[in-house]
DOVEXRO-599260 format. One record per residue (C-alpha): residue in three letters; chain; x, y, z. Coordinates in steps of 0.1 Angstrom, whole numbers. Layout:
// residues N
+---------+--------+-------+-------+-------+
! residuo ! cadena !     x !     y !     z !
+---------+--------+-------+-------+-------+
!     ALA !      A !     X !     Y !     Z !
...
+---------+--------+-------+-------+-------+
This chain:
// residues 180
+---------+--------+-------+-------+-------+
! residuo ! cadena !     x !     y !     z !
+---------+--------+-------+-------+-------+
!     MET !      A !   128 !  -330 !  -766 !
!     ASN !      A !   151 !  -326 !  -735 !
!     LEU !      A !   165 !  -293 !  -722 !
!     PRO !      A !   200 !  -296 !  -738 !
!     ASN !      A !   184 !  -301 !  -772 !
!     LYS !      A !   160 !  -272 !  -766 !
!     LEU !      A !   190 !  -250 !  -758 !
!     THR !      A !   206 !  -261 !  -791 !
!     VAL !      A !   175 !  -253 !  -810 !
!     LEU !      A !   173 !  -219 !  -793 !
!     ARG !      A !   209 !  -212 !  -804 !
!     VAL !      A !   199 !  -219 !  -840 !
!     ILE !      A !   168 !  -197 !  -837 !
!     MET !      A !   190 !  -168 !  -823 !
!     ILE !      A !   213 !  -168 !  -853 !
!     PRO !      A !   190 !  -148 !  -878 !
!     PHE !      A !   184 !  -122 !  -851 !
!     PHE !      A !   221 !  -120 !  -844 !
!     VAL !      A !   229 !  -116 !  -882 !
!     PHE !      A !   202 !   -89 !  -885 !
!     PHE !      A !   217 !   -68 !  -858 !
!     MET !      A !   252 !   -74 !  -871 !
!     LEU !      A !   242 !   -61 !  -906 !
!     ALA !      A !   214 !   -37 !  -898 !
!     ASP !      A !   216 !     0 !  -891 !
!     VAL !      A !   184 !     3 !  -871 !
!     PHE !      A !   197 !    16 !  -838 !
!     GLY !      A !   230 !    30 !  -849 !
!     ASP !      A !   260 !    18 !  -827 !
!     ALA !      A !   235 !     0 !  -804 !
!     ASP !      A !   230 !   -27 !  -832 !
!     LYS !      A !   266 !   -39 !  -826 !
!     TRP !      A !   259 !   -43 !  -788 !
!     VAL !      A !   226 !   -61 !  -794 !
!     ALA !      A !   244 !   -85 !  -818 !
!     LEU !      A !   272 !   -90 !  -793 !
!     ALA !      A !   248 !   -97 !  -765 !
!     LEU !      A !   229 !  -122 !  -787 !
!     PHE !      A !   262 !  -139 !  -797 !
!     ILE !      A !   274 !  -142 !  -761 !
!     ILE !      A !   240 !  -156 !  -750 !
!     ALA !      A !   240 !  -181 !  -778 !
!     SER !      A !   276 !  -191 !  -771 !
!     LEU !      A !   267 !  -196 !  -734 !
!     THR !      A !   239 !  -219 !  -744 !
!     ASP !      A !   265 !  -241 !  -761 !
!     MET !      A !   284 !  -245 !  -729 !
!     LEU !      A !   252 !  -250 !  -708 !
!     ASP !      A !   236 !  -276 !  -731 !
!     GLY !      A !   267 !  -298 !  -730 !
!     LYS !      A !   271 !  -296 !  -692 !
!     ILE !      A !   234 !  -304 !  -686 !
!     ALA !      A !   235 !  -333 !  -711 !
!     ARG !      A !   265 !  -349 !  -696 !
!     LYS !      A !   255 !  -342 !  -659 !
!     TYR !      A !   220 !  -357 !  -663 !
!     ASN !      A !   229 !  -383 !  -689 !
!     LEU !      A !   208 !  -366 !  -715 !
!     VAL !      A !   232 !  -371 !  -744 !
!     THR !      A !   213 !  -379 !  -776 !
!     ASN !      A !   222 !  -385 !  -812 !
!     PHE !      A !   202 !  -354 !  -820 !
!     GLY !      A !   224 !  -334 !  -797 !
!     LYS !      A !   256 !  -350 !  -809 !
!     PHE !      A !   246 !  -339 !  -845 !
!     MET !      A !   228 !  -306 !  -839 !
!     ASP !      A !   251 !  -291 !  -812 !
!     PRO !      A !   282 !  -289 !  -834 !
!     LEU !      A !   260 !  -278 !  -864 !
!     ALA !      A !   245 !  -250 !  -843 !
!     ASP !      A !   280 !  -239 !  -833 !
!     LYS !      A !   291 !  -239 !  -869 !
!     LEU !      A !   261 !  -219 !  -880 !
!     LEU !      A !   266 !  -194 !  -852 !
!     VAL !      A !   303 !  -189 !  -856 !
!     CYS !      A !   304 !  -190 !  -894 !
!     SER !      A !   275 !  -165 !  -896 !
!     ALA !      A !   294 !  -142 !  -873 !
!     MET !      A !   327 !  -145 !  -892 !
!     ILE !      A !   310 !  -138 !  -925 !
!     CYS !      A !   294 !  -107 !  -910 !
!     LEU !      A !   328 !   -95 !  -898 !
!     ILE !      A !   344 !   -96 !  -933 !
!     PRO !      A !   329 !   -63 !  -946 !
!     SER !      A !   342 !   -44 !  -916 !
!     GLY !      A !   377 !   -56 !  -923 !
!     ARG !      A !   381 !   -70 !  -888 !
!     LEU !      A !   384 !  -106 !  -902 !
!     SER !      A !   402 !  -117 !  -933 !
!     THR !      A !   382 !  -135 !  -960 !
!     VAL !      A !   410 !  -161 !  -963 !
!     VAL !      A !   407 !  -169 !  -925 !
!     VAL !      A !   369 !  -173 !  -929 !
!     ILE !      A !   373 !  -195 !  -959 !
!     VAL !      A !   398 !  -218 !  -942 !
!     ILE !      A !   375 !  -221 !  -911 !
!     ILE !      A !   344 !  -227 !  -931 !
!     ALA !      A !   362 !  -252 !  -953 !
!     ARG !      A !   371 !  -272 !  -922 !
!     GLU !      A !   335 !  -272 !  -911 !
!     PHE !      A !   323 !  -285 !  -945 !
!     ILE !      A !   350 !  -312 !  -944 !
!     ILE !      A !   340 !  -323 !  -909 !
!     SER !      A !   303 !  -322 !  -918 !
!     GLY !      A !   309 !  -344 !  -948 !
!     PHE !      A !   330 !  -367 !  -927 !
!     ARG !      A !   301 !  -370 !  -902 !
!     LEU !      A !   276 !  -377 !  -930 !
!     VAL !      A !   297 !  -405 !  -943 !
!     ALA !      A !   301 !  -419 !  -908 !
!     SER !      A !   264 !  -417 !  -902 !
!     ASP !      A !   257 !  -437 !  -934 !
!     SER !      A !   278 !  -464 !  -917 !
!     GLY !      A !   258 !  -461 !  -885 !
!     ILE !      A !   285 !  -442 !  -867 !
!     VAL !      A !   278 !  -410 !  -847 !
!     ILE !      A !   309 !  -390 !  -840 !
!     ALA !      A !   308 !  -365 !  -812 !
!     ALA !      A !   330 !  -334 !  -810 !
!     SER !      A !   365 !  -339 !  -798 !
!     TYR !      A !   383 !  -318 !  -772 !
!     TRP !      A !   403 !  -301 !  -800 !
!     GLY !      A !   371 !  -292 !  -817 !
!     LYS !      A !   357 !  -279 !  -784 !
!     PHE !      A !   388 !  -257 !  -779 !
!     LYS !      A !   386 !  -245 !  -815 !
!     THR !      A !   350 !  -235 !  -809 !
!     VAL !      A !   357 !  -217 !  -777 !
!     PHE !      A !   386 !  -197 !  -793 !
!     GLN !      A !   365 !  -189 !  -823 !
!     MET !      A !   337 !  -176 !  -801 !
!     LEU !      A !   362 !  -155 !  -780 !
!     MET !      A !   377 !  -142 !  -813 !
!     VAL !      A !   343 !  -132 !  -826 !
!     ILE !      A !   333 !  -115 !  -793 !
!     VAL !      A !   366 !   -94 !  -792 !
!     LEU !      A !   362 !   -86 !  -829 !
!     ILE !      A !   326 !   -75 !  -826 !
!     ALA !      A !   333 !   -54 !  -795 !
!     ASP !      A !   361 !   -36 !  -814 !
!     PHE !      A !   373 !   -18 !  -783 !
!     GLY !      A !   405 !    -7 !  -802 !
!     GLY !      A !   439 !    -3 !  -786 !
!     VAL !      A !   454 !   -35 !  -770 !
!     PHE !      A !   422 !   -53 !  -779 !
!     ASP !      A !   431 !   -51 !  -816 !
!     LEU !      A !   462 !   -71 !  -808 !
!     VAL !      A !   442 !   -95 !  -786 !
!     GLY !      A !   418 !   -99 !  -815 !
!     GLN !      A !   446 !  -107 !  -839 !
!     VAL !      A !   461 !  -132 !  -815 !
!     LEU !      A !   427 !  -149 !  -811 !
!     VAL !      A !   423 !  -150 !  -849 !
!     TRP !      A !   457 !  -169 !  -852 !
!     VAL !      A !   450 !  -192 !  -823 !
!     ALA !      A !   415 !  -200 !  -836 !
!     LEU !      A !   429 !  -207 !  -871 !
!     ALA !      A !   456 !  -230 !  -857 !
!     LEU !      A !   431 !  -249 !  -836 !
!     THR !      A !   409 !  -252 !  -866 !
!     VAL !      A !   436 !  -269 !  -886 !
!     ILE !      A !   448 !  -290 !  -856 !
!     SER !      A !   412 !  -301 !  -848 !
!     LEU !      A !   406 !  -311 !  -884 !
!     VAL !      A !   438 !  -332 !  -886 !
!     ASP !      A !   429 !  -348 !  -852 !
!     TYR !      A !   393 !  -355 !  -862 !
!     VAL !      A !   402 !  -371 !  -895 !
!     TRP !      A !   431 !  -392 !  -879 !
!     LYS !      A !   410 !  -405 !  -850 !
!     ASN !      A !   382 !  -414 !  -873 !
!     ARG !      A !   402 !  -425 !  -903 !
!     GLN !      A !   383 !  -459 !  -903 !
!     VAL !      A !   353 !  -439 !  -917 !
!     LEU !      A !   374 !  -432 !  -948 !
!     THR !      A !   382 !  -469 !  -954 !
!     HIS !      A !   349 !  -485 !  -942 !
!     GLY !      A !   326 !  -456 !  -950 !
!     GLY !      A !   326 !  -461 !  -987 !
!     MET !      A !   351 !  -434 !  -996 !
+---------+--------+-------+-------+-------+
């Protein structure tokens, strides 16, 4: 297993620890900061694994499949953890998670036809803005950051829908040739 794939696996392994600190009350307010640090580190591994894979030509089918899945697991876990605090609307989370299920199903149909579909730039922008949104919402600094958080929620939501439409449109042949 190459380094980018190890970083992807590390990101997946970090998720339960992140969720634990998001939901636990072990160290009081420090739990939030540990969770935030874990989320930021996991998010940075996403950027790092992609750069390393492209720079050293280490792109693999495993990476094309697992990297977006690891991102989805990380971001969706974070968003679900933010619902009880009221910092993120259940409706927003459902729309974003629905998009992820649709894309995952789309990828599954494509893979049955021998097609591996890598993430698009819209999908990458969506992921970056979702991660920024989660970071701001977890940090919960108040004041102007409440507005920044809400703007990031709306931008992430818009990019989620745009990336879904772009993804399906660019790969529409999967719908006709993939047995759907």
